[in-house]
N, C-alpha and C positions, 0 to 999 in steps of 0.2 A: 707637687709633694713629696720631699725627699725619703728614703729609707735607708735602713740597713741592713744591707744583702751579703748573705753568705753565699761562694761564690766555689764550685769544684771544675777543674778542665780550665783553669785562668791563664794554663800558660802557653796553649794553642792559640792560633793565630785569631779562633773566633771569639774565644776568652778573652784575647788580651783588646780586641777591638771591643767588645763589651764593658771592660774594665777601665777604658778610655772615654767611651760614651756617658757610661754611668758616671764618674767623676765629673764629666762635664757639666752634668745636669745636678751633681751637688752631693749625690749619695754618698752613704759610708760601706766601704766593703771589708769584710772579712775574706779573706783567699787561702782556701786549704790546699795546699801543691805539695808535689812531690819532691821537687826541686826549685828553691825560691831563686836560687842565680838564674833561671831562666825569666825572670822577671825583670821589664826594665825599669830604669832608676826613675823615670820620671812615675812609674806607680809605685815603686815600693817608698821613695822619699815622700809621697803625699801623705799629709797627716791624715787625712780620712780612710788610710787604706793600714789594715792588721792581716801579719803573712803568718800562718798558722802551716808547719812544716809536718806532714805526715802522709800515710800512703792511703788506698782504698781499703786496704786489708788490716789498718791498724785501728782497732776498736776504740782504745784510748783516744786516739788521734779524732777520730769521728765525735766522740763524746764531748771532748775537749770544744770542737768547731761549732757544734751544736748548742752549746750554753754560751755563745760570744756575746747574744744580746739581740742578733739579728732576726727579721719576722719574715723575710722573703729569702727562698733559696733559689738558685740558679746553678743547673750542672751544663755544661757544655763538654762533659768526659765523653769519652767513646776510646772503642779499641786502639790498639797501638799495632803495628806490624809485626813485632814479636808477642802479642799478647795471644794467651790459651785458655782456653775457658771461657769463663763469662764475669771476669772481675768486676765490671762496672755494674751489673745487673746485680750481682753477689753484695757489692756495696749498696746500693740504693735498698736492699733489702734490709740493710743494717740501720741506713740514715733516715729511712720513712719513720720508723717509729719514734725517733728521736727527735725531729722535726715536732711531729705531733708532741710529744710529752712536753716539749719547750715552746710551745703556744707560738710555734710556726702559721701563717697565715695564708702563705702561697707559695707555691711549687713549679718552678719552671722547669722543663727537662728535655733537652735537646735526643730526639729518637731519628728513624729513616723511616722508610717504606717496606722494609724488611717486617715490620710488624705491620699488618692490615688493620685501619679502622673499622670498626662495623658500618660506617655510614660511607666507605670507597665502594665506587661502582666496578673499579678497576680499568685497566686501558694496557694495549699492549706493550707501550713504552714501559711503563711502571713493573709488569712481567719480566721484560726482558732485562732490566735494571737489577731485579733483583736475582736472574738469574746468574746474572753477570758478576754478582757479589757473591752468592756460593759458589761461584767457579773460582773466584781468585782472590777474595777478599779474606781467606782465613776464617776465622771465628767471627768477624763482622756480623755475618747473617744470622749467627745462634745469639751473639751479645745483642744486638738490636732486637731482635724479636722476642728474646727474655725480658729483655729491659722495657718494650712496649707491651708486653703482657702483663709483668708486674705493676707499672705506674697505674695502669687503664684499670687494674683490680683494686685499686684503693678509693677508700669512701671520700667522695669530695667535699661532703659536709665536715668532715673531720680536717682535712689539709685541702685547700683548694686547689688542683692540680691541673696542669695543662703541659701535655705532651705533644712538641712542635716538632712535628717531622719537616726533616730537611732534604731537597734533591742533591744535584752536584753543584759545588761552592767553588765561589770564585773570589778573587780579591779586589773585584772592583768596586766603583764608589757606593754609596747608599742610594738606594733607589725604592719605588713605590713597592708593596709585597701585598700578594694575593694570598690569604688564607682560607683553604679549601679541601675537599677531598678529592682522593684521585677518580678520575673518569667524569668529572663534572664541565669538562671542556674550559677550563681556565686555570689548569692543573700545571704548571710549567716546570721545564726540568731544571733550571737552574736558576741560582740564589747567591747573592753575593755576602760575604760575612759580616760585613757593615748594615745590612740590610737587617740581616737576623737580630744583631746587636740592637738596632735602633726598634724593630718589633715586640722586642722582648721587653724592652723598656716602657712600650707604651700598654702593653699587656698584662703587667704586674699587678695591676689593682685586682681586688677582688671581685668589683663587679664585671670583670670582662664577661665575654659573650662567649669565650671558647674555655673557661672554667669546666673541667670535669671532661674536656676532647682533646682529641688528636688529630689537629689540621696539618696538612702538608701546605708547606708555603714555596713559594718563588717570586719571582720577579716578572 
């Protein structure tokens, strides 16, 4: 079943891989981006793609995006090296009420293990990775911790959300994905971006077993 999907974070490599995979499946995309020139011609030239230029701080732009007619929201947004504060978390707090008001049925949001899910059992490798992010990641820890805390606080009966947490990312080929929680034994530390795209497309349905949960993904 094809859908109309609103995407933020589409100009990063994970977002681009998702857009290509979604278009190959026949989905319609509305891309809300800061810099449309970062989108390749094979995406912007596709008749199933609409591009809206705007920033995460632009309330009017977010309102325009939320009224595009899409019913599924996917976010690959995350902090960049120059980020200060928590702009992605702040934007999500503005976006979610708009999604509910405009009758979106599904929200898929990228996060990391900087936010610990209640089902996590933890493991030394995850604790070490979070310490590393705190040391060298600038505002990334605060951003992803706040993002996870906000998304998982939302009523999944109003908007069926999934916070999919990712480990270290690579540009390898699509491969099978394990969705689990930390400390479960099958919680790997690496994941290809193409695998994220395939997993999100497979899990967009309202009957996904991951609605209202925050799995960590790995290959």
